[in-house]
C-alpha positions as CSV (number, residue, x, y, z in Angstrom):
1,M,39.4,-34.8,22.4
2,G,41.3,-31.9,20.8
3,A,45.0,-32.1,20.5
4,S,47.1,-29.9,22.8
5,M,48.7,-26.8,21.5
6,P,52.0,-25.4,22.8
7,G,51.2,-23.4,25.8
8,G,48.5,-25.7,27.1
9,G,45.6,-24.5,24.8
10,K,43.3,-26.9,22.9
11,S,42.9,-26.6,19.1
12,A,39.4,-25.9,17.9
13,N,38.0,-27.4,14.7
14,Y,34.7,-25.8,14.2
15,E,32.8,-25.3,10.9
16,L,30.8,-22.2,10.4
17,N,27.4,-22.9,9.0
18,L,26.8,-20.3,6.3
19,V,23.4,-21.5,5.1
20,P,21.4,-19.3,7.4
21,F,23.5,-16.2,6.4
22,I,23.0,-17.0,2.7
23,D,19.2,-17.4,3.3
24,L,19.1,-14.1,5.1
25,F,21.0,-12.2,2.4
26,S,19.0,-13.7,-0.4
27,T,15.8,-12.6,1.3
28,L,17.2,-9.1,1.9
29,I,18.2,-8.8,-1.8
30,C,14.7,-9.8,-2.9
31,F,13.2,-7.3,-0.5
32,L,15.5,-4.5,-1.7
33,L,14.8,-5.2,-5.4
34,I,11.0,-5.2,-4.8
35,T,11.2,-2.0,-2.7
36,A,13.3,-0.3,-5.4
37,A,10.7,-1.1,-8.1
38,W,7.8,0.3,-6.0
39,Q,9.8,3.4,-5.3
40,S,10.2,4.2,-9.0
41,M,6.6,3.5,-9.7
42,E,5.3,6.1,-7.2
43,T,7.1,8.9,-9.0
44,I,4.9,11.1,-11.2
45,N,6.4,13.5,-13.7
46,T,4.6,16.9,-13.2
47,G,6.4,18.6,-16.1
48,A,7.4,21.5,-13.7
49,P,10.7,23.1,-14.6
50,P,13.4,22.7,-11.9
51,K,14.0,25.6,-9.6
52,S,17.2,27.4,-10.6
53,V,19.6,28.8,-8.0
54,Q,20.9,32.3,-8.7
55,N,24.4,33.0,-7.7
56,L,24.3,35.8,-5.1
57,E,27.6,37.3,-6.2
58,D,26.4,37.6,-9.8
59,D,25.3,41.1,-10.9
60,S,22.8,39.8,-13.4
61,P,19.3,41.4,-13.3
62,P,16.7,39.7,-11.2
63,P,14.6,37.0,-12.9
64,S,11.6,38.1,-14.9
65,P,8.2,37.8,-13.2
66,E,6.5,34.4,-13.3
67,P,4.1,33.9,-16.2
68,A,0.4,34.0,-15.7
69,K,-1.0,31.1,-13.7
70,K,-2.0,28.1,-15.8
71,A,-5.6,27.0,-15.8
72,A,-6.2,23.9,-13.6
73,L,-7.6,21.2,-15.8
74,T,-9.1,18.4,-13.8
75,V,-11.3,15.3,-14.4
76,T,-12.8,13.6,-11.4
77,L,-14.1,10.1,-11.8
78,F,-17.1,9.2,-9.5
79,V,-19.1,6.0,-9.5
80,D,-22.0,7.7,-11.3
81,R,-20.5,10.7,-13.2
82,L,-17.4,12.6,-14.3
83,D,-16.8,16.1,-13.1
84,V,-14.7,18.0,-15.6
85,G,-13.1,21.2,-14.3
86,E,-11.4,24.2,-15.9
87,D,-10.3,26.4,-13.0
88,N,-13.5,27.1,-11.0
89,S,-15.9,26.0,-13.9
90,I,-17.1,22.4,-13.3
91,R,-19.2,20.5,-15.7
92,S,-20.8,17.2,-14.6
93,L,-21.2,14.4,-17.2
94,P,-23.4,11.6,-16.0
95,H,-22.5,8.0,-16.9
96,V,-24.1,6.4,-19.9
97,Q,-25.1,2.8,-19.3
98,G,-22.8,2.5,-16.3
99,S,-19.7,3.9,-18.0
100,P,-18.4,7.4,-18.3
101,D,-19.5,9.4,-21.4
102,Y,-16.2,9.2,-23.2
103,N,-17.5,11.0,-26.3
104,A,-18.6,14.1,-24.3
105,L,-15.3,14.0,-22.4
106,G,-13.4,13.8,-25.7
107,N,-15.2,16.9,-27.0
108,I,-14.3,18.8,-23.9
109,L,-10.6,17.7,-24.2
110,T,-10.6,18.9,-27.8
111,E,-12.0,22.2,-26.7
112,W,-9.3,22.5,-24.1
113,K,-6.6,21.6,-26.7
114,R,-7.8,24.5,-28.9
115,K,-7.7,26.9,-25.9
116,Y,-4.4,25.7,-24.5
117,P,-2.4,24.2,-27.4
118,D,0.8,23.9,-25.5
119,R,-0.7,22.0,-22.5
120,K,-0.1,18.3,-22.2
121,D,-1.0,17.9,-18.6
122,L,-4.1,17.5,-16.5
123,I,-5.1,16.0,-13.2
124,L,-7.3,12.9,-12.8
125,A,-8.9,12.5,-9.5
126,T,-10.8,9.4,-8.6
127,E,-13.1,8.1,-6.0
128,N,-12.0,4.9,-4.2
129,R,-15.2,3.1,-5.3
130,A,-14.8,3.9,-9.0
131,P,-14.0,0.9,-11.2
132,Y,-10.4,0.6,-12.2
133,K,-11.3,-0.2,-15.9
134,H,-12.9,3.3,-16.2
135,L,-9.7,4.9,-14.9
136,V,-7.6,3.0,-17.5
137,K,-10.0,3.9,-20.3
138,L,-9.9,7.6,-19.2
139,M,-6.1,7.5,-19.5
140,D,-6.5,6.2,-23.0
141,V,-8.9,9.0,-23.9
142,F,-6.4,11.6,-22.5
143,I,-3.6,10.2,-24.6
144,E,-5.7,10.1,-27.7
145,R,-6.6,13.8,-27.2
146,K,-2.9,14.8,-26.7
147,F,-2.9,15.0,-22.9
148,P,-0.2,12.4,-22.1
149,E,1.0,13.9,-18.8
150,V,-1.6,12.9,-16.3
151,G,-1.3,13.3,-12.5
152,I,-3.6,10.9,-10.6
153,T,-4.9,11.6,-7.1
154,L,-7.5,9.8,-4.9
155,N,-10.4,11.6,-3.3
């Protein structure tokens, strides 16, 4: 039995088992690291300039009007075709032997680069059933044709 302490209390010799706490914290650290990696992967750079906040006490002239709206350049990947859109004009390119017609798409991208030499961005939309390998190859074609900033969306 435990030895008596002055004042009639008993001494307690207990060991605190830290193994479950260490297991819990190591699991939490792994979970947080994995979550942080996925958070950074879901961020897509749109190339939009940050909004500036004008000081209300400043007597500077109001900001100049916004430049003309940029043309919406989109490529939509379907199982059987590509739809290539420039604003409201859409061209449909059927697949050749089960794959997108990368040569025809490359010609359209070259045409866009001539029309919009400063543009580096476009939007790639894809159908859920479209093969992933086609999506990757399309990204390669965009980069080859000087459109490295691609936003991806699912239909």
